[in-house]
Structure formats: structure tokens, C-alpha cells
C-alpha positions in Angstrom: -80.4 -51.4 103.1 -82.7 -51.1 106.1 -82.7 -47.8 108.0 -80.8 -47.9 111.2 -83.1 -45.3 112.8 -85.3 -47.2 115.2 -87.9 -44.5 115.8 -89.0 -41.0 114.8 -88.9 -38.5 117.7 -91.4 -35.7 117.6 -92.5 -33.8 120.6 -94.0 -30.4 121.6 -91.5 -27.6 122.1 -92.0 -27.6 125.9 -90.9 -31.3 126.0 -87.8 -30.5 123.9 -86.3 -28.5 126.8 -86.0 -31.7 128.8 -82.4 -33.0 128.8 -83.3 -36.6 128.1 -85.3 -35.7 125.0 -82.5 -33.4 123.7 -80.0 -36.3 124.2 -82.3 -38.6 122.2 -82.5 -36.1 119.4 -78.7 -35.7 119.3 -78.2 -39.5 119.2 -80.8 -39.9 116.5 -79.1 -37.2 114.4 -75.7 -38.9 114.8 -77.2 -42.2 113.8 -78.8 -40.7 110.7 -75.6 -38.8 109.7 -73.5 -42.0 110.1 -76.0 -44.0 108.1 -75.9 -41.4 105.3 -72.1 -41.5 105.4 -72.2 -45.3 105.2 -74.5 -45.2 102.1 -72.2 -42.6 100.4 -69.2 -44.7 101.1 -70.8 -47.8 99.4 -71.6 -45.8 96.3 -68.0 -44.9 95.9 -65.2 -43.4 97.9 -64.5 -40.8 95.2 -67.6 -39.0 96.3 -66.3 -38.6 99.9 -62.7 -37.9 98.7 -64.1 -35.0 96.7 -65.0 -33.3 100.0 -61.7 -34.2 101.7 -62.5 -37.4 103.6 -60.2 -40.4 103.5 -61.4 -44.0 103.6 -59.9 -44.3 107.1 -61.8 -41.3 108.4 -65.0 -42.5 106.9 -64.5 -46.0 108.4 -63.7 -44.6 111.8 -66.8 -42.4 111.8 -69.3 -45.0 110.7 -68.0 -47.5 113.3 -68.7 -45.2 116.2 -71.7 -46.0 118.3 -74.4 -43.3 118.2 -73.7 -42.1 121.8 -70.1 -41.2 121.0 -69.4 -37.9 119.4 
């Protein structure tokens, strides 16, 4: 499957203090975590059930847009 991350964000530390850059980093992190969750769910729900996640919880999380916590 193709990666859902559209870009890599790297910036100097001074730029990371800017709210817009921090927001983009948070959004990118959410996107990457949800993509990883999606990939694990396709390998088998037993993996996620082992850590206490139900199929409904996984589905609800991976359907969220990246800007929603």
C-alpha cells in the first residue's frame, strides 16, 4: 500500500516553535499512526485484540481525518 504521508517535515528548532509548524507535525503524526493501525488491522485483528482494541475501535480510529484527535 502506498504511504498516506504526503510530505516529510523537517525544520530547524527555531521554526518548530511556530504554531503552524507544530500543528503540521501533530497532523503528520496522527496520519502516520492511523496508517500503521490500518496496516496492522489488515494483517489480522488478533494482533490488535492482544493489546485490547476491538474491531469497532480500530475502524473508528482509522476513519478519522488527520486533523481530528
